[in-house]
C-alpha positions as CSV (number, residue, x, y, z in Angstrom):
1,M,10.7,-23.0,13.2
2,G,9.7,-26.8,12.7
3,L,7.5,-28.6,10.9
4,R,5.9,-30.6,14.1
5,R,5.4,-27.6,16.1
6,L,3.4,-25.9,12.7
7,L,1.7,-28.3,12.4
8,A,0.3,-28.9,15.7
9,A,-0.9,-24.7,15.3
10,P,-4.5,-24.4,14.4
11,L,-5.0,-22.5,11.2
12,T,-7.7,-22.0,11.7
13,R,-8.7,-20.1,14.6
14,Y,-6.7,-16.9,12.4
15,L,-9.9,-16.6,10.0
16,D,-13.3,-17.2,10.1
17,R,-17.2,-18.4,8.7
18,R,-17.5,-15.7,6.9
19,F,-14.0,-15.8,4.8
20,D,-15.7,-18.6,2.8
21,R,-12.8,-19.8,-0.2
22,I,-10.0,-20.0,2.6
23,E,-12.2,-21.7,4.9
24,R,-12.3,-24.2,2.2
25,K,-9.0,-23.9,1.5
26,V,-7.6,-23.8,4.9
27,A,-9.6,-27.6,5.6
28,R,-7.9,-29.1,2.5
29,T,-5.1,-27.3,4.4
30,N,-6.0,-29.4,7.2
31,R,-6.5,-32.7,5.8
32,A,-2.9,-33.0,4.0
33,I,-1.5,-31.7,7.1
34,H,-3.2,-35.0,9.2
35,S,-2.0,-37.3,6.3
36,L,1.2,-35.8,6.9
37,R,1.2,-36.5,10.2
38,E,0.9,-40.3,10.1
39,S,3.6,-39.9,7.0
40,V,5.6,-38.3,9.2
41,A,4.9,-38.8,13.0
42,G,8.2,-38.6,14.9
43,S,10.4,-37.6,12.2
44,V,12.0,-33.8,11.7
45,D,12.1,-31.4,9.3
46,T,10.6,-33.0,6.0
47,P,10.3,-30.2,3.6
48,A,10.5,-32.2,0.3
49,T,7.6,-34.2,1.3
50,V,5.5,-30.9,1.9
51,P,2.7,-30.0,-0.9
52,P,2.7,-26.3,-2.2
53,E,0.2,-25.1,-0.7
54,V,1.0,-27.0,2.9
55,A,4.0,-25.0,2.7
56,L,2.2,-21.6,2.2
57,C,-0.3,-22.2,4.5
58,L,2.9,-23.1,6.7
59,R,4.5,-20.2,6.2
60,Q,1.5,-18.0,5.8
61,H,0.8,-18.8,9.7
62,D,4.9,-18.6,10.7
63,A,4.5,-15.3,9.2
64,L,1.1,-14.0,11.0
65,S,2.6,-15.7,14.0
66,R,5.6,-13.1,14.6
67,V,3.2,-9.8,13.7
68,D,3.3,-7.9,17.3
69,V,1.0,-4.5,16.8
70,R,0.6,-4.3,20.7
71,E,3.4,-1.1,20.1
72,H,0.7,0.0,17.5
73,N,-1.8,-0.6,18.7
74,A,-1.1,0.9,22.3
75,R,-1.1,4.0,20.6
76,G,-4.9,5.0,18.9
77,E,-7.7,3.3,18.2
78,P,-9.3,1.9,15.0
79,P,-8.6,4.0,12.1
80,T,-12.0,5.8,9.8
81,F,-12.8,6.6,6.9
82,D,-15.0,9.2,7.9
83,R,-12.1,11.3,9.0
84,L,-8.9,10.4,8.5
85,V,-5.6,10.9,9.5
86,S,-2.5,9.3,9.3
87,Q,-3.2,5.8,9.7
88,S,-2.8,2.2,7.8
89,A,-5.5,0.1,6.0
90,D,-7.5,-2.2,7.5
91,A,-10.4,-3.6,6.2
92,G,-13.8,-2.0,7.5
93,Q,-12.8,1.4,6.5
94,M,-12.5,-0.3,2.8
95,D,-16.2,-1.9,3.5
96,K,-17.9,1.0,4.5
97,P,-19.8,3.3,2.0
98,S,-18.2,6.0,1.4
99,F,-15.0,4.2,0.6
100,R,-16.3,2.2,-1.7
101,A,-18.5,4.8,-3.8
102,L,-15.3,6.7,-3.7
103,A,-13.3,3.0,-5.2
104,V,-15.4,2.5,-8.1
105,E,-15.6,6.1,-9.0
106,L,-11.9,6.2,-9.3
107,E,-11.4,2.9,-10.6
108,G,-14.8,2.2,-11.8
109,D,-17.3,-0.6,-11.4
110,S,-15.3,-3.8,-10.1
111,S,-13.1,-2.9,-12.7
112,L,-9.3,-4.1,-13.6
113,L,-6.5,-2.5,-13.6
114,P,-4.4,-4.3,-16.9
115,E,-0.9,-3.8,-15.2
116,H,-2.3,-4.6,-12.2
117,P,-4.6,-7.9,-12.1
118,A,-6.1,-8.2,-8.8
119,V,-6.5,-4.8,-7.8
120,R,-10.4,-3.6,-8.1
121,A,-12.2,-1.3,-6.9
122,D,-14.2,-3.8,-4.5
123,S,-11.7,-6.1,-3.8
124,Y,-9.7,-6.1,0.1
125,H,-6.7,-5.1,-2.3
126,R,-3.4,-2.5,-0.6
127,K,-4.1,0.0,-4.0
128,A,-7.3,-0.8,-3.6
129,W,-7.3,1.2,0.0
130,E,-3.9,3.4,-1.3
131,Y,-6.2,5.7,-4.1
132,T,-8.8,6.0,-2.1
133,Y,-7.0,7.2,1.1
134,I,-5.6,9.5,-1.3
135,A,-8.1,11.0,-2.8
136,A,-10.4,11.1,0.9
137,A,-7.7,13.2,2.0
138,I,-6.9,15.5,-0.4
139,R,-11.6,15.9,-0.8
140,Q,-11.1,16.0,3.6
141,S,-8.2,18.7,3.2
142,G,-10.7,21.3,0.6
143,N,-8.0,21.1,-2.0
144,L,-10.5,19.8,-4.8
145,K,-11.4,22.2,-6.5
146,P,-10.7,23.9,-10.0
147,G,-7.6,25.7,-9.8
148,R,-6.3,23.8,-7.3
149,R,-2.2,23.1,-8.8
150,A,-1.9,19.0,-7.6
151,I,2.1,17.3,-8.1
152,G,2.0,13.7,-8.0
153,F,5.5,11.6,-6.9
154,G,5.8,7.9,-9.7
155,V,2.1,8.3,-10.2
156,G,3.4,4.9,-13.0
157,T,-0.7,4.4,-14.5
158,E,-3.0,5.5,-11.1
159,P,-5.9,7.2,-12.0
160,L,-5.3,9.8,-9.6
161,P,-4.0,12.3,-12.2
162,A,-7.3,11.9,-14.0
163,F,-9.2,11.7,-10.9
164,L,-8.3,15.4,-9.8
165,A,-7.8,16.3,-13.0
166,S,-11.6,15.4,-13.2
167,R,-12.3,18.1,-10.9
168,G,-10.7,20.7,-12.8
169,L,-6.9,20.7,-10.6
170,Q,-4.1,21.5,-12.3
171,V,-1.8,17.7,-12.0
172,V,1.7,17.6,-13.6
173,A,2.0,14.5,-13.0
174,T,6.1,13.1,-12.7
175,D,8.2,9.4,-12.6
176,Q,10.7,7.8,-12.5
177,G,12.8,7.9,-16.6
178,I,9.8,7.6,-18.9
179,E,11.1,7.2,-22.4
180,G,14.9,5.4,-20.9
181,S,13.5,2.7,-18.7
182,T,11.8,0.3,-20.8
183,G,14.5,-2.4,-18.9
184,S,13.7,-1.6,-15.3
185,D,11.7,-3.4,-12.8
186,W,9.5,-1.0,-13.2
187,A,9.0,-1.0,-16.5
188,A,8.8,-4.4,-17.1
189,T,6.1,-4.6,-15.2
190,G,3.8,-1.6,-17.1
191,Q,4.4,0.7,-13.8
192,L,6.4,3.0,-15.2
193,M,4.6,6.1,-17.0
194,K,3.2,6.2,-20.3
195,G,2.3,9.1,-20.8
196,L,-0.8,10.2,-20.9
197,R,-2.2,7.2,-22.9
198,G,-0.3,5.3,-19.4
199,L,-3.3,7.7,-17.2
200,S,-6.5,7.9,-18.8
201,R,-9.3,7.3,-17.4
202,P,-12.1,8.1,-20.1
203,H,-14.9,6.9,-16.9
204,L,-13.6,9.7,-15.6
205,I,-12.4,12.1,-18.0
206,S,-12.3,13.0,-21.5
207,P,-8.9,12.4,-23.5
208,E,-9.1,16.2,-24.3
209,D,-9.8,17.9,-20.8
210,L,-6.9,15.2,-19.3
211,A,-4.6,16.4,-21.8
212,R,-5.8,20.1,-21.5
213,Q,-5.3,19.3,-17.4
214,V,-2.1,17.7,-16.3
215,T,1.4,17.6,-17.5
216,I,3.5,15.4,-17.5
217,R,7.3,14.8,-16.6
218,E,10.1,13.2,-15.7
219,V,11.5,13.7,-12.2
220,D,13.8,12.1,-9.5
221,M,12.7,11.8,-6.5
222,N,15.2,12.4,-4.8
223,H,17.0,16.1,-6.3
224,I,13.6,17.2,-7.2
225,P,13.6,20.6,-10.0
226,P,13.5,23.7,-8.0
227,D,11.9,24.6,-11.6
228,I,8.6,22.3,-10.2
229,G,7.2,25.0,-8.6
230,R,5.4,25.3,-6.1
231,C,1.5,24.0,-5.4
232,D,-1.8,23.2,-3.2
233,V,-2.1,19.2,-3.4
234,T,1.3,16.7,-4.1
235,W,0.9,12.9,-4.0
236,S,2.7,9.8,-3.9
237,S,1.6,6.1,-3.5
238,C,3.8,3.5,-2.2
239,V,6.9,5.0,-3.6
240,I,9.0,7.3,-0.8
241,E,10.4,3.9,0.3
242,H,11.8,2.7,-3.2
243,L,14.2,5.2,-3.1
244,G,17.7,4.0,-2.2
245,S,17.4,4.3,1.3
246,P,15.0,5.3,3.8
247,A,16.0,8.1,4.8
248,A,15.7,9.1,1.6
249,G,12.2,8.8,1.2
250,M,11.6,10.6,4.9
251,D,13.6,13.3,3.6
252,F,11.7,13.5,0.4
253,V,8.3,13.6,2.6
254,I,10.0,16.9,4.2
255,E,10.5,18.9,0.8
256,S,7.1,17.8,-0.5
257,C,6.3,19.8,1.9
258,R,8.2,22.6,0.9
259,L,6.5,22.3,-1.8
260,L,3.1,23.4,-0.4
261,N,0.9,27.0,-0.5
262,P,-0.8,27.2,3.0
263,G,-3.0,25.3,4.0
264,G,-2.4,22.8,1.0
265,V,-2.0,19.3,1.6
266,A,0.6,16.5,1.3
267,V,0.0,12.8,1.2
268,H,1.6,9.7,0.3
269,T,1.3,5.9,1.4
270,T,4.5,3.4,2.3
271,E,5.4,0.5,4.1
272,L,4.7,-0.1,7.7
273,E,6.6,-2.4,10.1
274,L,4.1,-4.7,12.2
275,L,7.4,-6.9,13.5
276,P,9.5,-5.8,16.2
277,Q,12.8,-4.6,14.8
278,A,15.7,-3.5,16.3
279,E,16.4,-1.8,12.9
280,T,13.8,-0.3,10.5
281,R,14.8,-2.9,7.6
282,D,16.7,-2.3,4.5
283,Y,16.1,-4.6,1.5
284,G,17.7,-2.7,-1.3
285,H,14.5,-2.8,-3.8
286,C,12.2,-1.9,-0.4
287,A,12.8,0.0,2.6
288,V,10.1,-0.9,6.2
289,Y,9.3,1.6,8.4
290,R,8.1,1.2,12.1
291,I,7.1,3.1,14.3
292,A,10.0,5.2,15.7
293,D,10.8,6.1,12.0
294,L,7.0,8.4,11.5
295,M,8.0,9.9,14.8
296,E,10.9,11.3,13.9
297,L,9.5,12.2,10.6
298,N,6.5,14.0,12.4
299,D,8.9,15.6,14.5
300,R,10.5,17.1,12.0
301,L,7.1,18.6,10.9
302,A,7.1,21.9,12.1
303,E,10.7,22.5,10.5
304,V,8.2,22.9,7.3
305,G,5.9,24.7,8.7
306,C,3.2,21.6,8.8
307,V,1.5,19.4,10.5
308,S,0.0,15.4,11.0
309,E,-2.0,13.5,13.7
310,F,-1.1,9.8,13.6
311,N,-2.4,6.7,14.2
312,Y,0.0,3.7,14.2
313,Y,-3.5,1.7,15.2
314,V,-3.5,-0.8,12.8
315,G,-6.8,-3.7,12.9
316,M,-6.6,-7.8,13.3
317,D,-10.2,-8.4,13.8
318,R,-11.2,-9.3,10.1
319,P,-10.2,-12.2,8.6
320,E,-8.9,-10.4,5.3
321,D,-6.8,-8.3,7.4
322,R,-5.1,-11.8,8.8
323,W,-4.4,-12.3,5.7
324,V,-0.3,-12.7,4.6
325,S,-0.1,-12.1,1.4
326,M,3.2,-13.8,0.2
327,L,3.2,-12.0,-3.5
328,A,6.6,-10.4,-3.2
329,Q,8.6,-13.6,-1.9
330,P,10.6,-15.1,-4.8
331,D,10.1,-18.9,-4.5
332,G,7.5,-18.5,-7.7
333,D,6.3,-22.2,-6.8
334,L,4.6,-21.1,-4.5
335,L,3.2,-18.6,-6.5
336,P,0.1,-17.7,-7.0
337,D,-1.5,-16.5,-3.8
338,P,-4.6,-18.3,-3.6
339,E,-6.3,-14.8,-2.4
340,P,-5.2,-12.1,-5.2
341,G,-8.4,-9.6,-3.8
342,V,-6.9,-9.4,-0.5
343,H,-3.6,-8.0,-0.2
344,L,-3.8,-5.4,3.3
345,K,-0.4,-7.5,5.1
346,L,2.4,-8.3,3.2
347,L,5.5,-10.7,3.6
348,L,8.5,-8.7,2.2
349,G,11.8,-10.7,3.7
350,E,12.0,-10.5,7.3
351,S,9.3,-7.9,7.5
352,V,5.2,-7.5,7.6
353,T,3.3,-4.4,6.0
354,T,0.8,-3.1,5.6
355,S,0.1,0.1,3.8
356,F,0.3,3.2,5.2
357,G,-1.3,7.2,4.8
358,I,0.9,9.5,6.1
359,F,-1.5,13.2,5.7
360,I,0.2,16.2,6.0
361,T,-1.0,20.1,6.3
362,K,0.7,22.9,5.3
363,L,-0.3,25.8,7.9
364,G,-1.2,29.5,7.6
């Protein structure tokens, strides 16, 4: 998109007064844009003359302008946190007292995760939504009880094993290459599980009780070992899109359902595409699922005796919902994101994505 066209678009129409910090950044950007108009009037794109902060805002504006959720929103109503189904993340859910209370319980009062400094219990961050959605879905299913068995996949250092163990569940926490992946991208960024130490949440459960309730295991999600056993809960947080192909992620969801006892639940979060795409985008390290992919998954659930209710609606009413994070972009001169605590929409390659939760129940 040409610079002149971008400069002519009013950035501030996507932001409102409640988003004060972003408003200040937009005001500075508008002043820079006014200066640029005078200096490059009548010229074509001149990227070298654009300050990095202005370039970032222009890219965010371009990404937001291409978001098209008409198909998503024709199929449902704004999701609620009070009654969870398979649904997308949005700021409105995260403002609910019930959400905030559970988010704070998971990570402590406004505490920081060392491996993810932007993830706060009181932020508008997709990981905070994912962890809280999964915990709430398990609670809603009636499986948050002593004696139930849960299996988590790709758990990294997330708080869910400790949370479930604190409620008396027996937990199997799995990840890839726990001991042998120090050279991988996941290990380098501190996202692989590091034994019980990485799962410790003393505000939820003592280290001694955690050791009694949680078993750790290395598992390849593309080849679930037959001896892993049955369970009442299985979950993963934004892992299925990293299994090598879009089909592999959907196949894993189906296989995870085969582990469930009657009345059990599988809760997984993943990437939902917000741009029109003829085919599912596969970036090698990450797939981005379309509505069509999730509809196909829903059709397959009957073969494993499971059901789910899907609501594809994507909230765009709040400024936090319209902020497109650039954290996944490789050009480091545009990083860090000016609003690291707002991370519900993400530019990923040729996609704009948001978190989507899949909440599946085993019949019987």
